[in-house]
C-alpha positions as CSV (number, residue, x, y, z in Angstrom):
1,M,0.0,0.0,0.0
2,I,2.9,2.2,0.6
3,G,4.8,1.8,-2.8
4,E,5.4,4.5,-5.5
5,E,2.6,6.7,-3.8
6,L,4.8,7.6,-0.7
7,I,7.1,10.6,-0.8
8,Q,10.3,9.6,1.2
9,L,13.6,11.0,1.5
10,V,15.3,8.8,3.8
11,T,14.9,4.8,4.0
12,P,14.4,3.3,7.5
13,E,17.9,2.4,7.5
14,G,18.8,6.0,7.2
15,E,20.0,6.2,3.6
16,R,19.2,9.2,1.4
17,V,16.4,8.7,-1.3
18,S,16.3,11.1,-4.3
19,N,12.9,12.5,-5.3
20,P,12.3,14.7,-8.4
21,Q,9.5,17.0,-6.7
22,Y,11.2,17.3,-3.3
23,E,14.8,18.0,-2.5
24,S,16.0,18.1,1.1
25,T,16.9,21.5,2.0
26,L,18.0,21.2,5.6
27,S,21.5,21.4,7.1
28,G,23.2,18.7,9.2
29,E,22.7,21.2,12.3
30,A,18.8,21.4,11.5
31,I,18.6,17.8,11.1
32,F,20.2,17.4,14.4
33,G,17.8,19.9,15.9
34,M,14.8,17.8,14.8
35,Y,16.5,14.7,16.3
36,R,16.3,16.5,19.6
37,D,13.0,17.5,19.2
38,M,11.9,13.9,18.7
39,V,13.7,12.5,21.6
40,I,12.4,15.3,23.7
41,I,8.9,14.6,22.8
42,R,9.2,11.0,23.2
43,R,10.7,11.5,26.6
44,L,7.9,13.8,27.6
45,D,5.2,11.4,26.5
46,T,6.6,8.5,28.3
47,E,6.7,10.6,31.5
48,S,3.3,11.9,30.8
49,T,1.9,8.3,30.5
50,S,3.6,7.4,33.9
51,L,1.9,10.6,35.4
52,Q,-1.3,9.5,34.1
53,R,-0.8,5.7,35.5
54,Q,0.2,7.2,38.8
55,G,-3.2,9.1,39.0
56,Q,-1.9,12.6,38.3
57,L,-3.5,13.1,35.1
58,A,-7.1,12.2,34.0
59,L,-6.2,10.8,30.7
60,W,-3.2,11.0,28.2
61,A,-2.9,10.5,24.4
62,P,0.4,8.9,23.6
63,V,2.3,9.9,20.5
64,Q,5.0,7.6,20.2
65,G,5.9,6.6,16.6
66,Q,4.5,9.8,15.2
67,E,7.2,12.0,16.3
68,A,8.4,12.6,12.8
69,A,5.2,13.5,11.3
70,Q,4.7,16.1,14.1
71,I,8.2,17.6,14.2
72,G,8.7,17.7,10.5
73,A,5.4,19.6,10.1
74,G,5.9,21.7,13.0
75,R,9.2,23.1,12.1
76,A,8.0,23.8,8.6
77,L,5.6,26.6,9.8
78,E,6.5,30.1,10.1
79,P,5.9,32.2,13.2
80,I,3.2,34.0,11.7
81,D,1.3,30.7,10.7
82,F,-1.8,29.4,12.8
83,T,-2.2,25.8,13.9
84,F,-5.4,24.0,14.9
85,P,-4.6,20.7,16.8
86,T,-6.2,17.5,18.2
87,Y,-5.5,16.2,21.8
88,R,-2.5,14.4,20.3
89,E,-0.2,17.1,18.6
90,H,2.2,17.5,21.5
91,G,5.1,17.7,19.0
92,I,3.3,20.6,17.2
93,A,2.8,22.2,20.4
94,W,6.6,21.9,21.3
95,C,7.6,23.4,18.1
96,R,5.2,26.4,18.6
97,G,6.9,27.1,21.8
98,V,4.2,25.9,24.3
99,P,5.7,25.0,27.8
100,P,5.5,21.4,28.3
101,E,3.7,21.9,31.6
102,D,0.9,23.9,29.7
103,M,0.4,20.9,27.4
104,L,-0.8,18.8,30.4
105,R,-3.0,21.3,32.1
106,L,-5.9,20.2,30.3
107,F,-5.1,16.4,31.2
108,R,-4.4,17.4,34.8
109,A,-8.0,19.0,34.9
110,T,-6.7,22.3,35.9
111,S,-7.5,24.3,32.8
112,N,-9.9,24.2,29.8
113,G,-7.1,24.6,27.3
114,G,-3.6,25.4,28.9
115,W,-2.3,28.2,27.0
116,D,-2.9,31.7,25.0
117,P,-3.6,30.4,21.5
118,Q,-2.8,33.9,20.3
119,K,0.5,34.1,22.0
120,Y,1.8,30.9,20.4
121,R,-0.3,30.9,17.2
122,H,-1.6,27.5,18.1
123,S,-5.1,26.9,19.3
124,V,-6.0,24.8,22.2
125,P,-6.8,20.9,21.9
126,A,-9.9,19.9,20.2
127,I,-11.4,16.7,21.9
128,V,-14.5,16.5,19.5
129,L,-13.3,14.6,16.5
130,G,-12.8,16.9,13.5
131,N,-14.3,20.0,15.1
132,Q,-10.9,21.9,14.9
133,V,-10.7,21.2,11.0
134,L,-13.9,23.2,10.4
135,N,-12.8,25.8,12.8
136,A,-9.5,26.3,11.0
137,V,-11.2,26.6,7.6
138,G,-13.3,29.4,9.2
139,Y,-10.0,30.9,10.5
140,A,-8.5,30.6,7.1
141,M,-11.3,32.3,5.4
142,G,-10.8,35.2,7.7
143,V,-7.1,35.3,6.9
144,Q,-7.8,35.6,3.2
145,R,-10.5,38.4,3.8
146,D,-7.9,40.0,5.8
147,G,-5.2,39.9,3.2
148,A,-2.8,38.5,5.7
149,E,0.3,36.6,4.5
150,E,-0.1,33.9,6.8
151,A,-1.0,30.0,6.3
152,V,-3.3,28.1,8.5
153,M,-2.6,24.3,9.3
154,T,-4.9,21.8,11.0
155,F,-4.2,18.4,12.3
156,F,-6.3,15.2,12.5
157,G,-6.1,11.5,12.6
158,D,-7.3,8.8,10.0
159,G,-10.3,8.2,12.2
160,A,-11.4,11.9,12.1
161,S,-11.2,12.0,8.5
162,S,-14.5,10.1,8.4
163,Q,-16.2,12.7,10.3
164,G,-18.8,15.0,8.6
165,D,-16.7,18.3,9.8
166,V,-13.7,17.3,8.2
167,L,-15.6,16.6,4.7
168,E,-17.5,19.8,5.1
169,A,-14.2,21.7,5.7
170,F,-12.9,20.2,2.6
171,V,-16.0,21.8,0.7
172,W,-15.4,25.2,2.1
173,A,-11.9,25.2,1.7
174,S,-11.9,24.3,-1.9
175,S,-14.8,26.5,-2.7
176,F,-13.1,29.7,-1.3
177,N,-9.6,28.6,-2.0
178,T,-8.5,29.1,1.5
179,P,-5.0,29.2,2.7
180,I,-5.1,25.9,4.6
181,V,-3.0,22.7,4.9
182,F,-4.9,19.8,6.0
183,F,-2.4,17.3,7.8
184,C,-3.7,14.0,8.5
185,Q,-1.7,11.7,10.5
186,N,-2.5,8.2,9.3
187,N,-1.6,6.0,12.1
188,Q,-3.7,3.2,10.6
189,W,-5.8,2.8,13.7
190,G,-9.1,5.0,14.6
191,I,-8.9,3.6,18.1
192,S,-9.8,0.0,17.2
193,T,-11.1,0.6,13.8
194,P,-8.4,-0.3,11.0
195,M,-7.9,1.9,8.0
196,S,-8.9,-0.7,5.7
197,I,-12.5,-0.4,7.0
198,Q,-12.7,3.5,6.8
199,S,-11.7,3.8,3.2
200,K,-10.9,1.7,0.2
201,I,-8.3,4.2,-1.4
202,P,-5.7,6.2,0.3
203,L,-6.8,9.0,2.3
204,Y,-5.0,11.7,0.2
205,H,-7.0,10.7,-3.0
206,R,-10.0,12.1,-1.2
207,A,-8.6,15.6,-2.0
208,H,-9.0,15.3,-5.6
209,G,-12.7,14.5,-5.4
210,F,-13.1,18.0,-3.6
211,G,-10.8,19.9,-6.3
212,F,-7.6,20.4,-4.4
213,P,-4.0,18.6,-4.4
214,G,-3.4,15.7,-2.0
215,V,0.1,14.1,-1.4
216,R,1.0,10.9,0.8
217,V,4.3,11.3,2.6
218,D,6.4,8.8,4.7
219,G,5.2,10.0,8.1
220,N,8.3,8.5,10.0
221,D,10.9,10.4,7.4
222,V,11.1,13.8,9.3
223,L,13.0,15.1,6.2
224,A,10.4,14.3,3.8
225,V,7.6,15.5,6.1
226,Y,9.5,18.9,6.4
227,E,9.8,19.6,2.8
228,V,6.2,18.3,1.7
229,T,4.7,20.5,4.5
230,K,6.8,23.4,3.7
231,H,6.0,23.3,0.0
232,A,2.2,23.3,0.9
233,L,2.5,26.0,3.3
234,D,4.3,28.1,0.9
235,Q,1.6,27.5,-1.5
236,A,-1.1,28.4,0.6
237,R,0.5,31.7,1.6
238,V,0.4,32.9,-2.1
239,G,-3.0,32.1,-3.0
240,G,-2.4,28.4,-4.1
241,G,-5.3,27.1,-2.0
242,P,-5.7,24.0,0.2
243,T,-3.6,20.8,0.4
244,L,-4.3,17.6,2.1
245,I,-1.4,15.9,3.3
246,E,-1.4,12.4,4.5
247,A,1.3,11.4,6.7
248,Y,1.4,7.5,6.5
249,T,2.8,6.5,10.0
250,Y,2.0,4.2,12.8
251,R,1.0,4.5,16.4
252,L,3.2,2.3,18.4
253,G,1.2,2.6,21.8
254,A,-2.3,2.9,22.7
255,H,-4.8,5.4,21.4
256,T,-5.3,7.0,25.0
257,T,-4.3,5.7,28.4
258,S,-7.9,4.1,28.5
259,D,-7.2,1.9,25.5
260,D,-5.6,-1.5,25.2
261,P,-4.4,-2.0,21.8
262,T,-3.6,-5.8,22.5
263,R,-7.4,-6.3,22.0
264,Y,-7.4,-5.6,18.4
265,R,-3.9,-5.5,17.0
266,I,-1.3,-8.2,16.6
267,D,2.2,-8.1,18.0
268,A,3.7,-8.9,14.8
269,E,2.5,-5.6,13.2
270,V,3.6,-3.5,15.8
271,E,7.2,-5.1,15.5
272,V,7.2,-4.4,11.9
273,W,6.6,-0.6,12.7
274,K,9.2,-0.6,15.4
275,H,11.9,-1.3,12.8
276,R,10.5,2.0,11.1
277,D,11.1,4.1,14.2
278,P,11.3,7.7,13.0
279,I,14.0,8.6,15.7
280,E,16.4,5.8,14.8
281,R,16.1,6.6,11.2
282,V,17.3,9.9,11.4
283,K,19.9,9.0,14.0
284,S,21.2,6.6,11.4
285,L,21.4,9.4,8.8
286,L,23.2,11.7,11.3
287,V,25.8,9.0,11.8
288,R,26.2,7.9,8.3
289,E,26.1,11.3,6.6
290,Y,27.2,13.6,9.3
291,K,29.5,11.6,11.4
292,V,27.8,12.4,14.6
293,K,29.3,11.0,17.8
294,A,27.6,8.8,20.5
295,A,28.4,11.6,23.0
296,K,26.3,14.1,21.2
297,F,23.2,11.8,21.3
298,D,23.9,11.0,25.0
299,E,23.6,14.7,25.6
300,V,20.6,14.9,24.2
301,A,19.1,11.9,26.0
302,A,20.2,13.5,29.2
303,E,18.5,16.9,28.2
304,A,15.5,15.2,27.6
305,D,15.6,13.5,31.2
306,V,15.9,16.9,32.7
307,I,13.0,18.5,30.9
308,A,10.8,15.4,31.7
309,L,11.8,15.5,35.6
310,K,11.0,19.2,35.5
311,L,7.6,18.5,33.8
312,R,6.7,16.2,36.5
313,D,7.7,18.6,39.3
314,D,5.6,21.3,37.3
315,V,2.5,19.0,37.1
316,L,2.6,18.0,40.8
317,A,2.9,21.6,41.8
318,M,-0.4,22.8,39.8
319,D,-3.1,23.9,42.0
320,R,-6.5,22.4,41.3
321,P,-9.1,25.2,40.3
322,D,-12.2,26.2,42.4
323,P,-15.0,24.6,41.0
324,I,-17.0,27.8,40.7
325,T,-14.6,28.8,37.9
326,M,-16.3,26.4,35.3
327,F,-19.0,29.1,35.0
328,D,-16.5,31.9,34.4
329,H,-16.4,31.5,30.3
330,A,-19.4,29.7,29.5
331,Y,-20.7,32.7,27.7
332,A,-19.3,35.9,26.6
333,A,-21.9,37.9,28.7
334,P,-23.7,37.1,31.9
335,H,-26.6,34.3,31.5
336,P,-29.6,33.8,34.0
337,L,-28.9,30.0,33.9
338,I,-25.3,30.1,34.3
339,E,-25.8,32.4,37.5
340,E,-28.3,30.2,38.8
341,G,-25.9,27.3,38.7
342,R,-23.2,29.6,40.3
343,R,-25.5,30.4,43.1
344,E,-26.4,26.8,43.7
345,M,-22.8,25.6,43.7
346,I,-22.1,28.1,46.5
347,E,-25.1,27.3,48.5
348,L,-24.2,23.6,48.5
349,G,-20.7,24.4,50.0
350,V,-18.9,22.7,47.0
351,S,-17.0,26.0,46.1
352,G,-15.0,28.4,48.0
353,G,-16.4,31.1,45.7
354,H,-18.6,34.2,47.1
């Protein structure tokens, strides 16, 4: 199913692949920077999973196996661009400068979002499948009408690609030629539903039916993801309209910490994809082509440990909010039913509000 359709610049063994459409423009230093990003994100991911297992987070959505898709796409963005994520885009949030502790505030149940979207040009996570995609197109239409020179990128999974919001977003984006990149991380499992049930054709082919280009990239190849995404974003900024990128990758872990993938996946499939590990791929390239020494990789691993342990301390130090604050931003203006609920909670003594 991968075959000739897949844009790839580095093989799983770390060897370069030439592609007539896309040339790698990254320096060795930039590639090493992406390696660092991926190692840190994986370490933060494992720490967050541990925190959830220890009862410190309500839920966590692991990202292991999808680091190249997110870091490659995230580093292709310009500061002016705006992004709309799901609940799994920890790598994108990292690239946008969101502090790691803020990524976990939603999962710690201390915030309804976690950060200021305008400050980081990165919207807060969307839990409702596909909702962020339609929101992103609306934002892109606003960008278009303002005459701004920015692009919008939104992220969703293969499971969400079957949602009505996503398909409606495709219609609006195509009809108005909006400056948006749709980035689908096809990790091949919509929770327990395999991709073979959701679509009889590769997902990127769907774009053609809506009148805009689609491309499939090896989502475990950070160089290819970067170049494909950069090209699509550049096109969007100059009036080229929408593009659908299907990053063909694999979720090595569970859908969320409430999921048990052993109930619907076979171990042999997971083992095949472990040998396509995106971090080991770029590490092999750095050793082979840029002669990076083991000590440099060890430094990154040690740095990732420090960041992860700081994250743990920051999470444990988070104060739980007063329940009364749930009423603060339900509507832009006071609403009688909201105020009634606030009064009842105070009367019940559940809250310290007054």
